[in-house]
N, C-alpha and C positions, 0 to 999 in steps of 0.2 A: 979897428976892430971895430969900433962903431958905425964906421963907413960902408964896411964893408956887411956887417948884419944885414945897414940900410939898403943896400944892392941886394942881397939875397932879397929880402923884402919886397922890392920893387921888382922884383924878376918875378915872382910867386907869385906879384897880384897879377900882374900883365899874362900870364901862362892863363889864372883863371879867366881874365876875363875874355882871351881868346876862345877858351873853352867853351864860355859860356854866349858868347856872339855863334857860332858855329851851331851850338845845340840850338840856337835859336833862329837862325837861319835853315838850318833841316825843318826844324819843326812849322816854319812857315813854307815851306814848298814839299812839303810831304814824306822830308827822311830822302830827297831826289834830288841831286841836281844835275842830272842829264836831263837840261833843259833841250837839245836835239830830239834825243828818244821821244820825250814827253808831247812834243807839239807834233809830231810828227805824226803819234796817233792823232790828233787832234785834225790836222788837217788831210788825212788819210782817208779820218771818216768822212770829211767835208767832201772828197770826191766821190764818196760813194753814195754818199746821199747826193751827189750834181748828176750822176749818170746811173740811176738803180736799176736801169733796164738792163744796163750792157755787165752786170756783174750777174755771176752766176756760179751755181755748184758745178765742179770738175769733178764728175766720178772715177773718170780716167785715173783719173793725177789724186783723187783721192782732197780734194779742196776744193779752191773757190779761183775763177776767173774774171778777170777787167779785160774785156773786150775794145779796141778802139771803134771809135765811131764809124771808120770806114770798112768796119771786119776783117781786115788786114793781118792785125797780130794782136795777141792776148799778154797780158802778163798773170801768172797762176803763180799762187803760192798756197801747199798745202797745210793741213789742218794738225797731221799728225807724221811727225818722220820717221815713224817705224814703217811705214807701210806705204810711204811713197815709192815707187819701181822704178824710177830713174834721178829725177831728179827735187828739190825740197821747195825752189823758187827758180822760174823762168819763163822764158818768151817762148810762142808755138808762134809761126809767120809765114806766110806764103812764100813757097820756095820759087814761085815763076818769076817774080822778077830779077830774081840772083842767077836762075836758070838761063833767064833771055839774056842776062849779063856775062855769060861764059862759066857758071857755076858747072862743075866736077864734084855731085857731092861725095863721093867715095875720096875723095882730097883732105874731105875735113876732118876735122881730129876729133877727139872721144866723147870730147863736151857736147858735141852736137850729133843729132840723132835725122834722120830723112825718112818721111814715108807719107804715101798717099797725099803727096803735094807741096809737103809743110817741110818745114824745118822748127826743131827744136833746140834750144841753147840754155844752159842753166848749170846749176850748182848743186851738189848734196852740204844740207847744213849741218846732220844729223842724225841721229837713228835710235833717239827716245822716244818714248811716247810721250803726248805731250799731255797736261791734264789742265781740265778747263773747269773754274768755279760755277761756270752755266751755260749754255748753247755753245759751240761750237760755229761762231757767227763768222764772218770776212771778218769785220773790223778785229772781231777777236782771236784770229789764227793769228793777223798781220801782228798784235799784241806780244804775239808769241814771241815772234823772229826778235821784237825789240828786250823781251825780257829776257832772251835765254840764249841772242846770235847779235847779240849791240852791233858788234862790228861790222857788220854786215848792212847796216842804216848812215848811207851818208847826206851832207847837207851840202849842197853847190851855191857856194857862193855869189857867184856872177849870175845865175839864171835865178836865184832866193830858192831854191829845189832842197824838197826833201827826195830820200833814192832808197832803192834796193839794191846792192851790188848784186848780182848772177854770176861771179865770177869772170874771169877772165879780160878785164873791160866792159863787161856789157853791164847793163843799168835799167832801172825801168824807173823813172824821175815824175815826182808833180811839183804845182807851184802851193809855197808855203801859204800866198791870200793867191786867190783865183782872179781878183780886180787890181794891183799893183804889187811889182817888185819892188820890194821897201828896200833893197841894197842899189836899186837907179831913182828909185820911186817914178820909173817910167809903170807905164798901161802892163801887165799880163798877159800876153798873147798865148805862151806856152804852158796852158796847166797843165796838160798830160805830155811827156817826152818817152817814146820807147828807145832806145840809144845799143845801138852794135857795134864791137869791136873788129874794126872793119877787116883787119890784120887775116885772120883765118880764112875769111873768104877772099878776100885777094889771092891767097896763099893757094887756096882752090879754084883756080882762073877767074872768077869773078871780073869785069870791069867797072870799077867802082863810079866813073862816069856815067854809067850806061843804065843804073837800078833803077828803074820807075816807081816812082812813089817813095824814097827814102832819099835824105837829105846828108851828099857826103861833102862834112865841113869841117874846120878846123873849132875845136871846146878849150874853150878854157877850162880847166882842172887842176885840183893841189897836189901833187904827190912829193912826199918827203918834207912838207914845209913851203913848196914852191910852187908856185903858179905858172904852169908849162900850156901851149897849144899843143891838143894833141887830134888826131884822126880821129871822123867816129862818123854811123851810119845814122840816122837820126828820122824819126816819124813823129815829128810833134802836132799837138791839137788843141787847138781853143776852144775850150767845152762852155763859155757864156759867151 
């Protein structure tokens, strides 16, 4: 009987110790164990500060845009999902390289829009009006994605990138560190990457080997806990 009481007391002490440890951890990280979400905000801010001239208000889509250094593609993210006309996060890109490679825009899925020599692809995250504590800045609008739609934020281990999922395998990614890939310890030469799923474009007539300005290559991605190689259209840029 005494042994049973001692065992119960020991278990009780252990439970209390674990609870105290968890409280300490939560206090130390501000109550937030989402390291990927938190660090993605910091690194995204670094990108915004590195190319400030490429970040503009986007009146048509009611948010912000980050334009590639060559001007051929933009990542756009909304600041108010109740007012977004089509998508909340998206890529807008020059259609010409794909048209020249055989694209029939009429055969693209509904996730795509074609207009005035441009293509747009993205996804709707929600329909709620967003509330800001301060101004709806580009960074604050990104933080709304992290806070309200965390599953849309990704960490790509191989490239040491954070990213926003744009639906159907499309992505916008940026480096965790602009100098070094912390996974491989090699120089980070892909500071931002625009990523397209090639399958809908190929189904609409595109010859992937003939798309100028985009790299058609296999990329290691994590699916269901396993790393697999999949083909993507990539447009990477080194910002430093």
